C-alpha positions as CSV (number, residue, x, y, z in Angstrom):
1,X,0.0,0.0,0.1
2,X,1.0,3.6,-0.6
3,X,-0.5,6.4,1.6
4,X,-0.4,9.9,0.5
5,X,-2.1,13.3,1.3
6,X,-5.1,14.3,-0.7
7,X,-3.1,17.0,-2.5
8,X,-0.4,14.7,-3.8
9,X,-0.6,14.5,-7.8
10,X,-0.9,11.3,-9.9
11,X,2.4,12.2,-11.2
12,X,4.0,12.4,-7.9
13,X,2.5,8.9,-7.3
14,X,3.7,7.5,-10.7
15,X,7.2,9.0,-10.5
16,X,7.6,6.9,-7.2
17,X,5.6,3.9,-8.0
18,X,6.5,3.1,-11.8
19,X,10.1,2.6,-11.3
20,X,9.5,0.1,-8.6
21,X,6.9,-1.8,-10.9
22,X,3.7,-0.2,-9.7
23,X,1.0,2.1,-11.1
24,X,-2.6,3.2,-10.6
25,X,-5.6,2.6,-12.8
26,X,-8.4,4.7,-13.9
27,X,-6.4,7.7,-14.4
28,X,-7.5,10.7,-16.4
29,X,-5.4,12.3,-19.2
30,X,-4.1,15.0,-16.8
31,X,-1.0,13.8,-14.8
32,X,-1.6,16.7,-12.3
33,X,-4.8,15.7,-10.9
34,X,-4.7,15.4,-7.1
35,X,-5.3,12.2,-5.4
36,X,-8.1,13.7,-3.6
37,X,-9.6,15.1,-6.7
38,X,-9.2,11.9,-8.6
39,X,-11.2,10.2,-5.7
40,X,-13.8,12.8,-5.6
41,X,-14.3,12.7,-9.4
42,X,-13.7,8.8,-9.6
43,X,-11.8,9.5,-12.8
44,X,-11.8,7.3,-15.7
45,X,-9.1,6.3,-18.1
46,X,-7.8,4.1,-20.9
47,X,-8.0,1.0,-18.7
48,X,-11.3,1.6,-17.1
49,X,-13.0,-0.7,-19.2
50,X,-11.4,-3.6,-17.3
51,X,-9.9,-2.3,-14.3
52,X,-12.6,0.2,-13.3
53,X,-12.4,3.8,-12.2
54,X,-10.0,5.4,-9.9
55,X,-11.7,4.2,-6.7
56,X,-10.4,0.7,-7.5
57,X,-7.0,1.8,-6.3
58,X,-8.4,3.0,-3.1
59,X,-8.1,0.9,0.1
60,X,-9.5,3.3,2.3
61,X,-9.3,7.2,3.3
62,X,-9.3,9.6,6.1
63,X,-11.8,12.5,5.9
64,X,-13.1,15.4,8.0
65,X,-16.9,15.9,8.1
66,X,-18.5,19.3,8.4
67,X,-18.9,18.9,12.2
68,X,-15.0,18.5,12.4
69,X,-15.4,14.6,13.0
70,X,-12.4,12.7,11.5
71,X,-13.8,9.4,9.9
72,X,-11.6,6.4,8.8
73,X,-13.3,4.7,5.8
74,X,-12.8,1.8,3.7
75,X,-14.8,-0.5,1.6
76,X,-15.4,-3.3,4.0
77,X,-16.4,-1.6,7.2
78,X,-18.3,1.4,5.7
79,X,-19.1,0.5,2.2
80,X,-22.2,2.9,1.7
81,X,-20.0,5.8,2.8
82,X,-16.9,4.7,0.8
83,X,-18.9,4.7,-2.7
84,X,-20.7,7.8,-1.6
85,X,-17.4,9.7,-1.2
86,X,-15.7,8.2,-4.2
87,X,-17.3,10.2,-7.1
88,X,-19.2,12.3,-4.7
89,X,-17.9,15.8,-5.7
90,X,-16.8,16.6,-2.0
91,X,-20.3,16.6,-0.9
92,X,-19.9,14.6,2.2
93,X,-16.6,15.9,3.8
94,X,-12.8,16.8,3.1
95,X,-10.6,13.9,2.2
96,X,-7.3,14.4,3.8
97,X,-5.3,11.1,3.3
98,X,-5.8,8.1,0.9
99,X,-4.4,4.7,1.0
100,X,-3.7,3.3,-2.2
101,X,-3.6,-0.4,-3.2
102,X,-1.4,-0.2,-6.4
103,X,-1.4,-2.4,-9.5
104,X,1.6,-4.4,-11.0
105,X,3.3,-2.5,-13.9
106,X,5.7,-4.7,-15.8
107,X,7.5,-1.8,-17.3
108,X,7.4,2.0,-18.0
109,X,6.6,1.6,-21.5
110,X,3.4,0.8,-23.8
111,X,3.3,-1.2,-26.9
112,X,1.0,0.1,-29.3
113,X,-1.3,-1.9,-31.6
114,X,-4.0,0.2,-33.4
115,X,-6.4,-0.3,-36.0
116,X,-9.0,1.7,-38.4
117,X,-12.7,1.5,-37.9
118,X,-14.7,2.3,-40.9
119,X,-17.8,3.8,-39.1
120,X,-19.6,4.1,-35.7
121,X,-20.9,0.5,-36.0
122,X,-17.5,-0.7,-36.6
123,X,-15.9,1.3,-33.8
124,X,-18.5,0.0,-31.4
125,X,-18.2,-3.6,-32.4
126,X,-14.3,-3.4,-32.3
127,X,-14.4,-1.7,-28.6
128,X,-16.8,-4.4,-27.4
129,X,-14.7,-7.2,-28.6
130,X,-11.4,-6.3,-26.8
131,X,-10.0,-8.7,-24.6
132,X,-7.9,-7.6,-21.4
133,X,-5.7,-10.8,-21.7
134,X,-4.1,-9.3,-24.8
135,X,-4.7,-5.5,-24.6
136,X,-4.9,-3.5,-21.6
137,X,-5.5,-0.1,-22.9
138,X,-7.7,1.3,-25.3
139,X,-9.4,4.5,-26.7
140,X,-10.4,5.8,-29.9
141,X,-10.3,9.0,-32.0
142,X,-13.2,9.7,-34.5
143,X,-11.9,11.3,-37.6
144,X,-15.1,11.5,-39.4
145,X,-17.7,13.5,-37.5
146,X,-19.9,15.0,-40.4
147,X,-23.2,12.9,-41.1
148,X,-22.7,10.2,-43.9
149,X,-21.9,6.6,-44.6
150,X,-18.5,7.0,-43.0
151,X,-19.5,9.0,-39.9
152,X,-17.6,7.7,-37.0
153,X,-14.6,6.5,-38.9
154,X,-11.9,6.1,-36.2
155,X,-8.6,5.0,-35.2
156,X,-8.9,2.7,-32.4
157,X,-5.7,3.0,-30.2
158,X,-4.9,-0.2,-28.2
159,X,-1.9,-0.8,-26.0
160,X,-0.4,-3.1,-23.4
161,X,2.5,-2.6,-20.9
162,X,5.8,-3.9,-22.4
163,X,6.9,-7.0,-20.9
164,X,10.4,-5.9,-20.1
165,X,11.7,-3.1,-18.1
166,X,14.6,-0.7,-19.7
167,X,16.8,1.4,-17.5
168,X,16.8,4.4,-19.8
169,X,12.9,4.5,-19.7
170,X,12.7,4.3,-15.9
171,X,15.5,7.1,-15.7
172,X,13.5,9.4,-17.8
173,X,10.1,9.0,-15.8
174,X,10.8,11.9,-13.4
175,X,11.6,14.4,-16.0
176,X,8.7,13.4,-18.5
177,X,6.2,13.6,-15.6
178,X,7.2,17.3,-14.7
179,X,5.0,20.2,-15.6
180,X,6.4,22.3,-18.5
181,X,5.7,26.0,-19.0
182,X,7.4,26.4,-22.4
183,X,7.0,24.8,-25.9
184,X,9.7,25.2,-28.4
185,X,11.2,27.8,-26.3
186,X,8.4,29.9,-26.1
187,X,5.9,30.7,-23.4
188,X,2.4,29.0,-23.4
189,X,0.8,32.4,-24.4
190,X,3.2,33.2,-26.9
191,X,3.1,29.7,-28.8
192,X,-0.7,29.4,-28.8
193,X,-0.9,33.1,-29.8
194,X,1.1,32.4,-32.9
195,X,-0.9,29.1,-33.3
196,X,-4.3,30.7,-33.4
197,X,-3.3,32.9,-36.4
198,X,-3.6,29.9,-38.7
199,X,-5.6,27.5,-36.6
200,X,-9.0,27.1,-37.9
201,X,-11.3,23.9,-37.6
202,X,-10.1,22.9,-41.1
203,X,-6.5,23.2,-40.4
204,X,-6.9,21.5,-37.0
205,X,-8.7,18.5,-38.8
206,X,-5.9,18.4,-41.8
207,X,-3.1,18.6,-39.2
208,X,-4.8,15.9,-37.3
209,X,-5.5,13.7,-40.2
210,X,-1.6,14.0,-41.1
211,X,-0.6,13.2,-37.7
212,X,-2.9,10.0,-37.3
213,X,-1.5,8.8,-40.8
214,X,2.1,9.1,-39.5
215,X,0.9,7.5,-36.1
216,X,-0.6,4.5,-37.9
217,X,2.4,4.1,-40.0
218,X,4.4,2.9,-37.1
219,X,1.6,2.0,-34.8
220,X,1.7,-2.0,-34.7
221,X,4.0,-2.9,-32.0
222,X,5.6,0.3,-31.5
223,X,7.0,1.0,-28.2
224,X,6.6,4.3,-26.5
225,X,7.3,5.7,-23.2
226,X,4.2,5.5,-20.7
227,X,3.9,9.4,-20.3
228,X,4.0,9.9,-24.2
229,X,1.0,7.4,-24.4
230,X,-1.0,8.3,-21.4
231,X,-0.3,11.9,-21.3
232,X,0.4,13.4,-24.8
233,X,-0.5,16.9,-23.8
234,X,2.5,17.0,-21.4
235,X,4.4,18.3,-24.5
236,X,1.6,21.0,-25.2
237,X,0.7,22.7,-21.9
238,X,-1.9,25.2,-22.0
239,X,-3.5,24.0,-25.1
240,X,-6.8,25.5,-23.9
241,X,-5.4,28.9,-25.0
242,X,-5.9,27.5,-28.6
243,X,-9.7,28.2,-28.2
244,X,-9.5,32.0,-27.1
245,X,-11.3,34.2,-27.1
246,X,-14.7,32.3,-26.8
247,X,-13.3,29.1,-25.1
248,X,-14.5,25.7,-25.7
249,X,-17.0,23.1,-24.3
250,X,-16.0,19.7,-23.3
251,X,-18.8,17.4,-23.8
252,X,-18.8,14.0,-22.2
253,X,-21.6,11.7,-22.7
254,X,-22.2,7.9,-21.9
255,X,-24.4,5.5,-23.4
256,X,-25.1,1.8,-22.8
257,X,-24.0,-0.6,-25.4
258,X,-27.2,-1.2,-27.3
259,X,-27.7,2.5,-27.6
260,X,-24.1,3.9,-28.1
261,X,-23.9,4.0,-31.9
262,X,-27.4,5.6,-32.4
263,X,-26.6,8.0,-29.5
264,X,-23.4,9.1,-30.8
265,X,-24.9,9.8,-34.3
266,X,-27.6,11.8,-32.7
267,X,-25.2,13.9,-30.4
268,X,-22.9,14.5,-33.6
269,X,-26.1,15.6,-35.4
270,X,-27.0,18.2,-32.7
271,X,-23.5,19.7,-32.9
272,X,-23.5,19.6,-36.6
273,X,-26.8,21.5,-36.7
274,X,-25.4,24.1,-34.5
275,X,-22.5,24.5,-36.7
276,X,-20.2,23.3,-33.9
277,X,-18.1,20.3,-35.3
278,X,-16.0,19.0,-32.5
279,X,-12.3,19.6,-33.0
280,X,-11.6,16.5,-31.0
281,X,-13.8,13.5,-30.6
282,X,-12.8,10.6,-28.3
283,X,-14.5,7.5,-27.4
284,X,-13.8,5.3,-24.3
285,X,-15.1,1.9,-22.9
286,X,-16.5,1.7,-19.5
287,X,-17.8,-0.7,-16.9
288,X,-20.3,-0.4,-14.1
289,X,-19.2,1.3,-10.7
290,X,-20.9,0.8,-7.3
291,X,-20.4,4.6,-6.6
292,X,-23.7,6.1,-7.3
293,X,-22.4,9.6,-8.8
294,X,-19.9,8.0,-11.0
295,X,-19.6,8.4,-14.6
296,X,-19.8,4.8,-15.4
297,X,-21.7,1.9,-16.8
298,X,-21.6,-1.0,-19.4
299,X,-21.1,1.1,-22.6
300,X,-18.9,3.7,-24.2
301,X,-18.5,7.4,-23.6
302,X,-17.8,10.2,-26.4
303,X,-15.9,13.3,-25.5
304,X,-16.1,16.2,-27.7
305,X,-14.3,19.4,-27.6
306,X,-16.4,22.0,-29.2
307,X,-14.9,25.6,-29.8
308,X,-17.3,28.4,-28.8
309,X,-15.9,31.6,-30.2
310,X,-18.8,33.2,-32.1
311,X,-21.4,31.4,-30.3
312,X,-24.0,33.6,-28.5
313,X,-25.2,32.8,-25.0
314,X,-28.8,32.0,-26.4
315,X,-27.4,29.5,-29.0
316,X,-25.0,28.0,-26.4
317,X,-27.9,27.4,-24.0
318,X,-30.0,25.8,-26.9
319,X,-27.1,23.7,-27.9
320,X,-26.5,22.3,-24.3
321,X,-30.3,21.8,-23.8
322,X,-30.6,19.8,-27.0
323,X,-27.3,17.8,-26.2
324,X,-28.5,16.8,-22.7
325,X,-32.1,15.9,-24.2
326,X,-30.7,13.5,-26.7
327,X,-28.3,11.9,-24.0
328,X,-31.4,11.2,-22.0
329,X,-33.5,9.8,-24.8
330,X,-30.4,7.2,-25.0
331,X,-30.6,6.4,-21.3
332,X,-27.2,8.1,-21.1
333,X,-25.5,10.4,-18.7
334,X,-23.3,13.3,-18.7
335,X,-20.2,13.5,-16.6
336,X,-21.2,15.8,-13.8
337,X,-17.3,16.8,-13.3
338,X,-17.1,18.2,-16.7
339,X,-20.6,19.5,-17.2
340,X,-21.0,23.0,-15.3
341,X,-24.3,23.6,-17.1
342,X,-26.3,20.6,-16.0
343,X,-29.4,21.2,-13.9
344,X,-31.0,19.4,-10.8
345,X,-33.7,17.7,-12.8
346,X,-31.3,16.4,-15.6
347,X,-28.9,15.3,-12.8
348,X,-31.6,13.3,-10.9
349,X,-32.6,11.6,-14.0
350,X,-29.1,10.6,-15.0
351,X,-28.0,9.8,-11.5
352,X,-31.1,8.2,-9.5
353,X,-28.7,7.2,-6.8
354,X,-28.0,10.7,-5.8
355,X,-30.9,10.5,-3.4
356,X,-29.0,8.1,-1.2
357,X,-25.9,10.4,-1.2
358,X,-28.0,13.3,-0.2
359,X,-29.4,11.3,2.8
360,X,-26.0,10.6,3.9
361,X,-25.0,14.3,3.5
362,X,-27.9,15.2,5.7
363,X,-26.6,12.9,8.5
364,X,-23.0,14.0,8.2
365,X,-23.8,17.7,7.5
366,X,-27.0,18.7,9.0
367,X,-26.4,22.3,8.7
368,X,-25.5,22.1,5.1
369,X,-22.1,23.8,5.5
370,X,-20.4,21.9,2.6
371,X,-21.7,23.5,-0.5
372,X,-20.8,25.0,-3.9
373,X,-22.1,26.5,-6.8
374,X,-22.0,22.8,-8.5
375,X,-23.8,21.2,-5.5
376,X,-26.3,23.9,-5.4
377,X,-27.0,23.5,-9.1
378,X,-27.0,19.8,-9.3
379,X,-28.5,18.9,-5.9
380,X,-29.8,22.0,-4.4
381,X,-27.6,21.7,-1.3
382,X,-27.4,25.5,-0.7
383,X,-28.6,26.8,2.8
């Protein structure tokens, strides 16, 4: 086991654990998530489809309630509270210390093995047919988002930990997992300011297509360092600056297996009709989680990065309402951590287990001291 403070980052843990042959599972695409944040969001990642969300790493934790009581919580002695806190968005208390049970990692490198999928139906079938005995990791990038027979054409990125350890890869880990504040010698603001001058949706998709072709040319069996595979944005910090001045929406939607292809078609149609084709569209596989507020289930999720420059407030609200309605029609759910516009009615329909979490909150926080704009909006926790 590894015991750490809630403010420890995932990168800190990996820099210590990977050289010793251990890792965490269910990690998001950000190396700088804190352990407490990853627990409270119950993050998911490239191995969630078989290993589960981040809570699968957690043996137990220490938390402070709103009344100042210190509680030791684990899944055996207090399972209801354990699962309510993991993914619970901080509603029930402040996690101060976490005890992690790590998973063996045979090396600090990933062997890639990728393939093309012709359309959404082919992508869903390929992801459903994955076998963790041969490929532990997967995610897909959709290339063709516009309506048509090839909508959903994608590259399925599969991977597994290389079976052997190489000293150079281990030695490079600490540096590879550090924050960067410069790109090609330029500050973040200077680099992305230059990039925005010629960076349109058309050039973005063209550059992405060329990069993916080069990627596929050496994809089968190619060995890459773990940080390069799991955290590609480490080399391009501050990428959100690319979407200035209007910013971007990061839309995460889950759909069960039998609804996934049709759900994703409808969601892409909603974006297309609004003139907001996503610049990046990623699909991940999930499995069920016992945590009632966790973004999980037996099926797939699609993450769309949608630029907002030139989008009025009225048009933005209309787009988000139509998007959420489409998710509900397909018995799906939105990722609450990444949906700062979801209201209480929608949240209650997508997460019926929230009622049990709120009952625990009333027990642990009778005065309603622990609240935020998000909890007020989602669950009406304001005083």
